[in-house]
Every structure is written in structure tokens, then in C-alpha cells.
C-alpha positions as CSV (number, residue, x, y, z in Angstrom):
1,L,-177.4,-37.5,-11.6
2,K,-175.1,-39.8,-9.5
3,A,-173.3,-36.7,-8.0
4,L,-176.6,-35.1,-7.1
5,K,-177.9,-38.2,-5.5
6,A,-174.7,-38.7,-3.5
7,Q,-175.1,-35.2,-2.2
8,I,-178.5,-35.8,-0.6
9,N,-177.7,-38.7,1.7
10,P,-175.3,-36.7,4.0
11,H,-178.0,-34.0,4.1
12,F,-180.6,-36.5,5.4
13,L,-178.2,-37.7,8.1
14,F,-177.1,-34.2,9.2
15,N,-180.6,-33.0,9.7
16,S,-181.8,-36.2,11.5
17,L,-178.8,-36.2,13.9
18,N,-179.5,-32.6,14.8
19,S,-183.1,-33.6,15.6
20,I,-181.9,-36.4,17.8
21,S,-179.3,-34.2,19.5
22,A,-182.0,-31.7,20.4
23,L,-184.1,-34.4,22.0
24,T,-181.5,-36.3,24.0
25,S,-181.6,-34.0,27.1
26,L,-185.4,-33.4,26.9
27,D,-186.6,-37.0,26.4
28,P,-184.0,-39.7,26.2
29,A,-186.6,-42.4,25.5
30,R,-187.9,-40.5,22.4
31,A,-184.3,-39.9,21.4
32,R,-183.7,-43.6,21.5
33,D,-186.8,-44.3,19.4
34,M,-185.5,-41.7,16.9
35,C,-182.2,-43.5,16.7
36,V,-183.9,-46.8,15.8
37,G,-186.1,-45.0,13.3
38,L,-183.1,-43.2,11.8
39,A,-181.2,-46.5,11.4
40,D,-184.2,-48.0,9.6
41,F,-184.6,-44.9,7.4
42,L,-180.8,-44.8,6.5
43,R,-180.9,-48.5,5.6
44,A,-183.8,-47.9,3.3
45,S,-182.5,-44.7,1.8
46,L,-179.1,-46.3,1.0
47,R,-180.9,-49.3,-0.6
48,L,-183.2,-47.1,-2.7
49,G,-180.4,-44.6,-3.4
50,E,-178.4,-47.3,-5.3
51,R,-181.2,-47.4,-7.9
52,D,-181.9,-44.8,-10.5
53,T,-185.6,-45.2,-10.2
54,V,-188.0,-46.6,-7.7
55,S,-191.7,-47.0,-7.5
56,F,-193.7,-44.2,-6.0
57,S,-194.9,-46.5,-3.3
58,E,-191.3,-47.3,-2.3
59,E,-190.4,-43.6,-2.2
60,M,-193.5,-43.0,0.0
61,E,-192.4,-45.8,2.4
62,L,-189.1,-44.0,2.8
63,T,-190.9,-40.7,3.4
64,E,-193.1,-42.4,6.0
65,M,-190.0,-43.6,7.8
66,Y,-188.6,-40.1,7.8
67,L,-191.9,-38.8,9.2
68,G,-191.8,-41.4,11.9
69,V,-188.4,-40.0,13.0
70,E,-189.7,-36.5,13.0
71,Q,-193.0,-37.5,14.7
72,A,-190.9,-38.8,17.6
73,R,-189.4,-35.3,17.9
74,F,-192.4,-33.1,17.3
75,G,-195.2,-35.2,18.7
76,D,-198.6,-33.6,18.3
77,R,-197.1,-30.5,16.7
78,L,-196.6,-32.5,13.5
79,K,-199.7,-33.6,11.6
80,V,-199.8,-35.0,8.1
81,L,-202.7,-35.1,5.7
82,R,-202.3,-37.5,2.8
83,D,-204.3,-37.5,-0.5
84,I,-202.6,-40.0,-2.8
85,D,-204.3,-41.4,-5.9
86,P,-203.8,-45.2,-6.0
87,G,-202.7,-44.8,-9.7
88,C,-199.5,-43.2,-8.4
89,H,-198.2,-46.2,-6.5
90,G,-196.9,-48.1,-9.6
91,C,-195.2,-45.1,-11.2
92,E,-191.5,-45.2,-11.6
93,I,-189.8,-42.0,-10.3
94,P,-186.2,-41.0,-9.5
95,A,-185.0,-42.3,-6.2
96,L,-184.9,-39.9,-3.2
97,L,-187.1,-37.3,-4.9
98,I,-190.1,-37.0,-2.5
99,Q,-188.5,-37.3,0.9
100,P,-186.4,-34.1,0.6
101,L,-189.6,-32.1,-0.1
102,V,-191.2,-33.4,3.0
103,E,-188.1,-32.8,5.0
104,N,-188.1,-29.2,3.8
105,A,-191.7,-28.8,4.9
106,V,-190.8,-30.1,8.4
107,K,-187.6,-28.1,8.8
108,H,-188.7,-24.8,7.4
109,G,-192.4,-25.0,8.2
110,I,-193.4,-27.1,11.2
111,A,-190.1,-26.7,13.2
112,M,-190.4,-22.9,12.9
113,M,-193.9,-22.7,14.4
114,A,-194.6,-23.0,18.1
115,E,-197.9,-24.6,17.5
116,G,-196.6,-26.8,14.7
117,G,-199.0,-27.5,11.9
118,E,-200.1,-29.9,9.2
119,I,-198.2,-31.0,6.1
120,G,-200.3,-31.8,3.1
121,I,-199.0,-34.5,0.8
122,S,-200.9,-35.2,-2.4
123,G,-200.2,-37.2,-5.5
124,H,-202.3,-37.6,-8.7
125,Y,-201.6,-39.6,-11.8
126,A,-203.3,-38.9,-15.2
127,Q,-202.3,-39.1,-18.8
128,D,-198.8,-40.4,-18.2
129,R,-198.0,-37.5,-15.8
130,L,-197.5,-37.5,-12.1
131,L,-198.4,-34.4,-10.1
132,F,-197.1,-34.4,-6.6
133,Q,-197.5,-31.6,-4.0
134,V,-196.2,-30.9,-0.5
135,S,-197.6,-28.0,1.4
136,N,-196.9,-26.7,4.9
137,P,-197.7,-23.7,7.1
138,Y,-195.2,-20.9,6.8
139,D,-194.5,-18.0,9.1
140,P,-192.8,-15.2,7.2
141,Q,-192.1,-13.5,10.6
142,A,-190.1,-16.4,11.9
143,P,-186.4,-15.7,12.2
144,A,-184.4,-16.6,9.1
145,Q,-182.8,-20.0,9.6
146,A,-179.3,-20.7,8.3
147,R,-179.8,-23.0,5.4
148,N,-177.7,-24.3,2.6
149,G,-180.6,-24.9,0.2
150,I,-179.5,-28.4,-0.8
151,G,-182.8,-30.2,-0.7
152,L,-185.0,-28.2,-3.1
153,R,-182.0,-27.2,-5.3
154,N,-181.1,-30.9,-5.6
155,V,-184.6,-32.0,-6.5
156,R,-184.9,-29.3,-9.2
157,A,-181.5,-30.2,-10.7
158,R,-182.3,-33.9,-10.8
159,L,-185.7,-33.3,-12.5
160,E,-184.0,-31.1,-15.1
161,A,-181.2,-33.6,-15.7
162,R,-183.6,-36.5,-16.1
163,Y,-186.6,-35.0,-17.9
164,G,-185.5,-31.6,-19.3
165,A,-188.4,-29.3,-19.7
166,A,-190.9,-32.1,-19.2
167,G,-190.1,-32.2,-15.5
168,K,-191.0,-29.2,-13.4
169,M,-190.8,-28.0,-9.9
170,Q,-192.9,-25.0,-8.9
171,I,-192.8,-23.2,-5.6
172,Q,-195.6,-21.0,-4.3
173,A,-195.3,-19.1,-1.1
174,T,-198.2,-17.1,0.3
175,E,-198.6,-15.2,3.5
176,N,-199.0,-18.3,5.6
177,S,-198.3,-21.4,3.4
178,Y,-195.6,-22.8,1.3
179,Q,-196.2,-25.3,-1.5
180,V,-193.9,-27.3,-3.8
181,T,-195.4,-29.0,-6.8
182,L,-193.6,-31.5,-9.0
183,T,-194.9,-32.5,-12.4
184,L,-193.1,-35.2,-14.3
185,P,-193.7,-37.9,-17.0
186,A,-194.5,-41.2,-15.4
187,K,-195.7,-44.6,-16.6
188,N,-197.8,-46.7,-14.3
189,T,-196.3,-50.2,-14.3
């Protein structure tokens, strides 16, 4: 688990720096805002990454920081619809589990579409189980992007290592949308 968690931090940094680099010549003020947001995000991710588990609400705060960085890059092209059951907030989950899913939705969904789109984030808690989904528009005609597949592969491996068959990640791709669903045991503290 520690090796998998160590792998994800450089992945965050690499993708964020590429975003800032792309923006520096187009809009230096927004690039500067992204740098400040990235610094806040990295501080929080390093702090949370030192722990095995965090509360769902802490993980969502980190995800919101990430979205703030990307919002500076994409502007109105990035919209987010949230539907989070209040019962999720006290659940303990593995650190750095949700943000990579949202990052995947931005990088392989929103960034690939000229008009951008809406990412859906939902979380529901019932009967000691947490169901979390991230959905995004998807253009199967978009040129294939070079990718190393670290984000989703890492999340799946960490779920399996921690929960065995009780933790699941399902991916559903349709003609115009992509959805990742996590199901895992969770206690609301």
C-alpha cells in the first residue's frame, strides 16, 4: 500500500505542472493562480498521504483544491455537479483515493472536448458501504492520448490490497460518457 501511495504523488505533480506550462504563455495571471493553488494542493496531499486513512470530507477537500487548479486552466469549460450524501463525510477511506478519479475525468474527458463538459461526482452511504461515482463526457473520436494509466490502475490495486473482494472499482464507458464507480466497506464515525 505504501509503494502504491508513493507512486501517486509524482503523478499529481506531473499533470498539474503540464497544465500550468500550457497556460503560462496564454494567461500568465491564471498560471500564477494555478501555481498558488498547486502549492496548497501539494501541501494538503502530502499531509493526507502520510496517513493510511482519512475522512471522506478531507479527501473531498483535497479534490476541491485539485478542481480549483484545473478550473483556473479550463474556466467555463469545466463544470462540476456534486451529489454527496451527508452520511459520507465521516466515513474513513484510504488517503488519495478520490482525487485520482476526478483527475482522470478532467484529463481524459474535459480536456479532450473543445466545449468541455460536466463532471458528476456522487457519494452515497448505506449499510456500512460507501458508493462513490465520477462521471464525465467522453468523445471516442478524440485522438488517443499518450497515457501511462497510473491513476485508475493505482486506485484499483489499493482497493484490492486493502479490502480484497469487498472493495470494487467498476468502469462503464458508453458512446459519450465514462463512469467510474467505487464500492467499499465504510464506517461512519
